[in-house]
C-alpha positions as CSV (number, residue, x, y, z in Angstrom):
1,M,118.0,74.7,113.9
2,A,116.3,77.4,111.9
3,K,115.7,80.8,113.4
4,L,112.3,82.5,113.6
5,V,112.2,86.3,113.9
6,I,109.0,88.3,114.5
7,P,108.7,91.3,112.2
8,C,106.8,93.2,114.9
9,V,103.7,95.2,114.5
10,T,103.9,98.8,115.7
11,P,100.9,99.0,118.0
12,F,99.0,102.3,118.3
13,R,96.2,103.6,120.4
14,N,94.3,106.7,119.4
15,G,97.2,107.9,117.3
16,V,99.9,107.4,120.0
17,F,102.4,104.5,120.1
18,D,101.1,101.9,122.5
19,L,104.1,100.8,124.5
20,K,102.0,98.7,126.9
21,S,100.8,96.5,124.0
22,F,104.3,96.3,122.6
23,R,105.4,95.0,126.0
24,K,102.8,92.3,125.8
25,L,104.1,91.3,122.4
26,M,107.6,91.0,123.8
27,K,106.3,88.7,126.6
28,Y,104.6,86.5,124.1
29,A,107.8,86.4,122.1
30,S,109.9,85.5,125.1
31,D,107.4,82.9,126.5
32,N,107.4,81.1,123.2
33,D,111.1,81.2,122.6
34,F,111.3,83.2,119.3
35,D,114.8,83.8,118.3
36,G,114.6,87.5,117.6
37,V,112.4,90.5,116.9
38,F,112.6,92.9,114.0
39,V,111.1,96.3,114.7
40,L,109.9,98.9,112.2
41,G,109.9,96.8,109.0
42,S,107.0,96.7,106.6
43,T,104.8,94.8,109.1
44,G,105.7,97.5,111.5
45,G,104.4,100.2,109.1
46,F,107.6,102.2,109.0
47,A,106.8,103.9,105.7
48,A,103.7,105.5,107.4
49,L,105.8,107.1,110.2
50,D,107.5,110.4,110.0
51,F,111.2,110.5,110.7
52,R,110.9,111.8,114.3
53,L,108.4,109.1,115.3
54,H,110.5,106.4,113.7
55,R,113.5,107.5,115.6
56,K,111.5,107.9,118.9
57,I,110.1,104.4,118.6
58,I,113.6,102.9,118.1
59,K,114.7,104.4,121.4
60,L,111.5,103.4,123.2
61,V,111.5,99.7,122.3
62,A,115.2,98.9,122.6
63,D,115.1,98.1,126.3
64,E,111.8,96.3,126.0
65,I,113.2,93.5,123.9
66,P,114.3,90.5,126.1
67,D,118.1,90.1,126.3
68,K,117.9,86.5,125.2
69,M,116.5,87.6,121.8
70,E,118.3,89.0,118.8
71,K,117.4,92.6,118.1
72,Y,116.9,93.9,114.5
73,A,116.2,97.6,114.0
74,G,114.5,98.7,110.8
75,I,116.3,101.9,109.7
76,S,114.8,102.2,106.2
77,R,114.2,105.7,104.8
78,S,114.5,106.7,101.2
79,D,116.6,109.6,102.4
80,L,120.1,108.4,103.0
81,P,121.1,110.9,105.8
82,E,117.9,110.0,107.7
83,T,118.8,106.3,107.3
84,L,122.3,106.9,108.6
85,E,120.9,108.9,111.6
86,L,118.6,106.1,112.4
87,A,121.4,103.6,112.3
88,R,123.4,105.8,114.8
89,E,120.4,106.1,117.1
90,A,119.7,102.3,116.9
91,E,123.3,101.5,117.8
92,K,123.2,103.9,120.7
93,A,120.1,102.2,121.9
94,G,121.7,98.8,121.9
95,F,120.7,97.3,118.6
96,Q,123.5,95.3,117.0
97,R,121.6,94.4,113.8
98,M,120.3,96.9,111.3
99,V,117.8,96.2,108.5
100,A,117.5,98.4,105.4
101,I,115.4,98.1,102.3
102,N,116.5,99.9,99.1
103,P,115.2,103.5,98.6
104,F,111.8,103.3,96.9
105,Y,109.4,105.1,94.6
106,H,112.0,106.5,92.2
107,R,113.9,104.3,89.7
108,Y,117.4,103.9,91.0
109,S,120.4,102.5,89.0
110,E,122.4,99.7,90.4
111,A,125.2,102.1,91.0
112,S,122.9,104.3,93.1
113,L,121.8,101.2,95.1
114,V,125.4,100.2,95.7
115,R,126.1,103.7,97.0
116,F,123.1,103.7,99.3
117,F,124.0,100.4,101.0
118,S,127.7,101.0,100.9
119,R,127.2,104.2,102.9
120,I,125.3,102.3,105.5
121,A,127.6,99.3,105.6
122,S,130.7,101.6,106.1
123,S,129.0,103.7,108.8
124,I,127.9,101.1,111.3
125,R,129.8,99.0,113.8
126,G,127.1,96.2,114.0
127,D,125.7,94.0,111.3
128,L,123.6,95.0,108.3
129,Y,120.8,92.9,106.9
130,L,119.5,93.8,103.5
131,Y,115.8,93.7,102.9
132,N,114.5,92.6,99.5
133,N,110.8,93.3,98.9
134,P,110.3,94.3,95.2
135,A,106.5,94.4,95.4
136,L,106.8,97.3,97.9
137,S,110.1,98.9,96.9
138,G,109.9,98.6,93.1
139,H,113.3,97.0,92.8
140,S,114.7,93.5,93.4
141,L,118.2,93.1,94.8
142,S,119.9,90.5,92.5
143,A,122.1,87.8,94.0
144,K,125.0,89.2,92.0
145,L,124.6,92.6,93.5
146,V,124.2,91.3,97.0
147,E,127.4,89.1,96.6
148,K,129.3,92.0,95.2
149,M,128.5,94.3,98.2
150,M,129.1,91.5,100.8
151,K,132.6,91.0,99.5
152,Q,133.3,94.7,99.9
153,Y,131.8,95.1,103.4
154,D,132.1,92.6,106.2
155,T,129.3,94.3,108.1
156,I,126.7,92.9,105.6
157,K,125.7,89.6,107.2
158,G,122.4,88.6,105.7
159,I,119.2,89.3,103.8
160,K,115.4,89.0,104.3
161,D,113.9,88.0,101.0
162,S,110.2,88.8,100.5
163,S,110.3,88.5,96.7
164,G,108.2,85.3,96.8
165,N,110.5,83.9,94.1
166,L,112.1,80.6,95.2
167,E,114.5,80.6,92.3
168,H,115.8,83.9,93.4
169,F,116.0,82.6,97.0
170,R,118.1,79.7,95.7
171,E,120.5,82.1,94.1
172,L,120.8,84.0,97.4
173,L,121.5,80.8,99.2
174,G,124.4,80.2,96.9
175,I,126.3,83.2,98.4
176,R,128.8,81.8,100.8
177,G,128.5,83.1,104.4
178,L,125.2,85.0,103.8
179,E,122.3,84.5,106.2
180,V,119.2,84.2,104.1
181,F,115.8,84.6,105.8
182,Q,112.4,83.9,104.1
183,G,109.9,86.7,104.4
184,K,107.0,85.0,102.9
185,D,105.2,82.9,105.5
186,S,103.7,80.4,103.0
187,L,107.2,79.7,101.6
188,L,108.9,79.1,104.9
189,A,108.8,75.3,104.9
190,D,110.1,75.0,101.3
191,S,112.8,77.5,102.0
192,L,114.1,75.7,105.1
193,K,114.4,72.5,103.0
194,L,116.6,74.5,100.6
195,G,118.8,75.6,103.5
196,A,117.4,79.0,104.7
197,T,118.8,80.4,107.9
198,G,115.2,80.9,109.0
199,G,112.1,83.1,108.6
200,V,111.0,86.6,109.4
201,C,107.3,86.0,109.1
202,S,104.4,88.4,109.7
203,S,101.9,85.9,111.1
204,S,104.1,85.2,114.0
205,N,102.7,88.4,115.6
206,F,99.6,86.5,116.5
207,C,100.2,82.7,116.0
208,L,102.9,80.1,116.2
209,N,102.5,78.4,112.8
210,T,105.8,79.6,111.4
211,L,107.7,79.1,114.7
212,N,106.5,75.5,114.9
213,I,107.6,74.9,111.3
214,A,111.0,76.5,111.9
215,K,111.6,74.4,115.1
216,G,110.1,71.1,113.7
217,R,107.4,71.1,116.4
218,S,104.6,70.2,114.0
219,E,104.0,68.1,110.9
220,G,105.5,70.1,108.1
221,Y,102.9,69.4,105.4
222,T,99.9,70.0,107.6
223,S,101.3,73.2,109.1
224,S,102.3,74.5,105.7
225,M,98.8,73.9,104.3
226,K,97.2,75.6,107.2
227,L,99.6,78.6,106.9
228,S,98.9,78.9,103.1
229,K,95.1,79.1,103.8
230,L,95.7,81.6,106.6
231,M,97.8,83.9,104.4
232,D,95.3,83.7,101.6
233,I,92.7,85.1,103.9
234,I,95.0,87.8,105.3
235,S,96.0,89.0,101.9
236,R,92.4,90.3,101.3
237,Y,92.9,93.0,103.9
238,D,95.0,96.2,104.3
239,I,98.5,95.3,105.4
240,P,99.8,95.9,108.1
241,S,96.3,96.8,109.6
242,V,95.2,93.1,109.5
243,H,98.3,92.0,111.5
244,N,97.6,94.7,114.2
245,Y,93.9,93.7,114.3
246,L,94.7,89.9,114.8
247,F,97.4,90.7,117.3
248,R,94.8,92.6,119.4
249,R,92.1,90.0,118.9
250,L,94.1,86.8,119.4
251,L,96.9,87.8,121.8
252,L,95.5,90.7,123.7
253,G,92.0,89.4,123.8
254,E,90.3,92.6,122.7
255,K,86.8,91.9,121.4
256,E,86.4,94.9,119.1
257,P,89.8,96.6,118.4
258,S,89.6,100.1,117.2
259,N,91.9,103.1,116.7
260,Y,94.9,100.9,116.7
261,M,96.7,102.3,113.6
262,P,98.2,105.7,112.8
263,E,96.7,107.9,110.1
264,P,95.9,107.5,107.2
265,F,95.1,103.9,108.1
266,L,91.5,103.1,109.0
267,D,90.1,100.3,111.2
268,L,89.4,97.2,109.1
269,Q,86.0,96.9,107.6
270,N,84.5,93.4,108.0
271,P,87.8,92.0,109.5
272,P,88.5,88.3,109.7
273,E,86.9,86.9,112.8
274,P,88.7,84.2,114.9
275,E,86.0,81.7,114.0
276,E,86.8,82.2,110.3
277,I,90.5,81.4,110.7
278,S,90.6,79.2,113.8
279,E,91.2,75.9,112.0
280,Y,94.3,77.4,110.4
281,L,95.8,78.8,113.6
282,E,98.4,77.3,116.0
283,L,98.0,79.4,119.1
284,P,100.2,79.6,122.3
285,A,98.9,78.2,125.5
286,M,97.6,81.0,127.7
287,K,99.8,81.8,130.7
């Protein structure tokens, strides 16, 4: 059965990491039998955190993740020594799975990307999952490059592909032994039909649409249509602010969430109200 991993929001309250709210997110994840959690990815707003805070949060959340769930730590920094230090800290904290995106902003040659990932892969004891998100990082990891590195390093186990390109996704699926996760919520159903390992989908922070699709708990076509409409609405807003807002409205029950993001993010203006998106949501039963 396909896996569904939550790429967790990083909740804040008045500029301080909100551990209490993170614990509530973990309870929701455990109660609804998600397969794993991925902290400090793009939905977790890692790029807006300074290095010390990134490292601190990894330490803080490790013991909060239920033991029954797979733990993925986002260690992405454009600075290689910082990335390697985060990997060490994550392993010390008990994470066995590391996730890294390629260094961003600058134009890097393929040789530079190989060097970056190779240093990580050869430095860790656990598993490394690559993260392909060209819209944010400025570079797409080709299937040829991924396969080349996987053959060299047995610590490279999988990839989260958020390219939105199903043809590229098919090419990744052709790499023997590679776990391939879909990062675009609206493409999850199609990706599972192609043989995806599962999904790492941002809307899972506040609803069960993607989990129900991955586990075959709801009619695929209807759920996919609802999810597509939902993601169209979400895409109009600042990301990851909108995920944090909906997490607080729908799961925490806050009526008017405010000051829930670190600077420079602002509270959403004219945010989506539950009434606007309710017909597209599959929500957990309240416990």
